C-alpha positions in Angstrom: 9.9 -6.8 -8.7 8.7 -8.6 -5.4 11.3 -11.3 -4.4 9.8 -14.8 -4.5 10.4 -16.3 -1.1 9.1 -12.5 0.3 5.6 -14.1 -1.1 6.1 -17.3 -0.1 6.4 -15.9 3.5 3.3 -13.6 3.8 1.2 -16.1 1.9 1.5 -18.3 5.5 2.3 -15.2 7.5 -1.0 -13.4 6.2 -3.8 -14.2 9.4 -6.7 -13.6 6.4 -8.2 -14.5 2.7 -5.2 -14.2 0.6 -7.9 -13.7 -1.9 -9.8 -11.5 0.0 -10.5 -7.4 0.1 -6.8 -7.2 2.2 -5.1 -9.7 0.6 -3.0 -10.5 -2.5 -4.5 -8.8 -4.7 -5.0 -5.6 -4.0 -0.9 -5.6 -2.4 -0.6 -6.1 -6.4 -3.5 -3.1 -7.5 -1.6 -0.9 -4.6 1.8 -1.8 -6.9 0.6 -0.6 -9.6 -1.3 2.3 -8.9 1.7 2.8 -7.1 4.2 2.9 -9.5 2.2 4.6 -11.7 1.7 7.4 -9.5 5.7 7.4 -8.8 6.5 8.1 -12.4 4.4 11.5 -11.4 5.8 12.2 -7.9 9.2 10.7 -7.8 9.1 8.5 -5.3 11.3 5.3 -4.0 10.1 2.4 -6.6 11.3 0.5 -4.3 9.9 1.1 -1.5 6.4 2.1 -2.4 6.6 -1.9 -4.4 7.0 -2.9 -0.9 4.8 -1.2 0.8 2.1 -2.3 -1.1 2.7 -6.1 -0.5 3.5 -5.1 3.4 0.6 -2.5 4.6 -1.3 -4.9 5.2 0.1 -8.1 6.0 -0.2 -8.0 9.6 -4.0 -7.4 9.4 -6.1 -9.4 12.0 -8.9 -8.2 10.7 -10.5 -7.3 7.7 -12.7 -4.2 10.0 -11.5 -2.4 12.2 -8.0 -3.0 13.1 -6.4 0.2 14.7 -3.1 -1.3 15.3 -2.2 -3.1 11.7 0.5 -0.6 10.5 2.3 -0.8 13.2 2.5 -4.4 13.3 3.7 -3.9 10.0 6.8 -1.8 10.2 8.0 -3.3 13.2 7.1 -6.9 10.3 9.3 -4.9 7.8 12.4 -3.9 10.5 12.3 -7.3 10.6 11.9 -9.0 7.0 15.4 -5.9 6.3 18.0 -7.8 5.6 16.5 -11.5 4.6 13.8 -10.7 2.4 15.3 -7.5 1.0 17.5 -5.5 1.1 16.9 -1.9 1.8 19.5 1.5 3.5 18.9 3.3 6.3 16.7 5.5 4.7 15.0 3.4 2.5 14.0 1.3 5.5 12.8 4.6 7.6 10.4 5.6 5.1 8.9 2.4 4.2 8.8 1.3 8.1 6.6 5.2 8.1 4.8 4.5 5.6 3.6 1.3 6.8 3.2 2.3 10.4 1.2 5.3 9.3 -0.9 4.5 6.3 -4.2 3.7 7.9 -4.3 7.1 10.1 -6.4 9.1 7.6 -2.8 12.4 7.7 -0.9 13.8 5.2 2.9 13.8 4.4 5.0 15.4 2.7 7.5 13.1 1.5 6.3 12.2 -2.0 7.4 8.6 -1.7 6.0 8.4 1.8 2.9 10.3 0.0 2.8 7.9 -2.8 2.3 5.0 -0.6 -0.6 6.6 0.2 -2.6 7.6 -2.3 -1.9 4.0 -4.1 -3.7 2.4 -1.2 -6.1 5.1 -1.1 -7.1 5.0 -4.6 -7.6 1.2 -4.1 -10.7 2.0 -1.7 -13.0 2.2 -5.1 -12.9 -1.9 -4.8 -15.0 -1.0 -2.2 -17.4 1.3 -3.4 -15.6 3.9 -1.4 -15.0 7.0 -3.8 -11.9 8.2 -2.0 -11.9 12.0 -1.3 -9.0 13.5 -3.6 -8.8 16.4 -0.2 -7.2 13.8 1.6 -4.8 12.6 -1.0 -1.2 13.5 -0.1 0.2 14.7 -3.9 -1.3 16.8 -6.2 -0.3 14.2 -8.9 -2.9 11.7 -7.4 -5.2 14.0 -6.9 -5.0 15.6 -10.2 -8.5 14.4 -12.6 -7.2 12.6 -14.8 -5.0 10.4 -12.8 -8.0 10.1 -9.5 -10.5 9.2 -12.6 -7.8 6.4 -14.1 -6.9 5.0 -10.5 -10.2 4.5 -8.9 -11.9 3.1 -12.0 -8.6 0.9 -12.1 -9.8 0.0 -8.1 -13.8 0.3 -9.1 -13.4 -2.5 -11.4 -12.2 -4.9 -8.8 -15.5 -4.6 -7.0 -17.7 -7.3 -5.4 -14.8 -9.8 -6.7 -14.4 -10.4 -2.6 -17.8 -12.3 -2.3 
C-alpha cells in the first residue's frame, strides 16, 4: 500500500496534470498490472508498488523528457526512510528501475523486469500497441496476460482529453 503521506507529497511535487497521461491514474494502472505480473514473476511487490507511483513523478513534460527517470531515481533516494523504509537491496532495485524505465532496455532481474513491463504494457492507453518483443519477462509477453493488460490499459484511452 502506498502511504497516504507519500500520495500527498506526490500531489504537491508533481509538475504535470495530476489526472493527465503520466499522472496518478497511469500510476494506479501500472501498479495493478505490476502486482498481477509479480504473482507470475516472483518480483518484490513493495518495489513494484513504489515504482508504479514514483517512476514518472519527476516528469517535466508529457512529451519527450529524457531525464525524468534519473530525476525519479534521485527523488526516491531522498524519500527512503521518510515516506517508506527499504533496505539497501530493495532501494537499489527501485532506484535502478526508475532510472532505466524509459530507456527501452531489458533487464534480467525479475523485479526490475516486472516494473518495466508493467509500464510498457500501459502504453495502450495512448493508442500504442506494446511490442511483446520489447518486454523483459516471458510472463508479460504470454498472450493471455499481454492481451489482458493491453485491454485494461486501452480501456482508458481518451480519458485525458
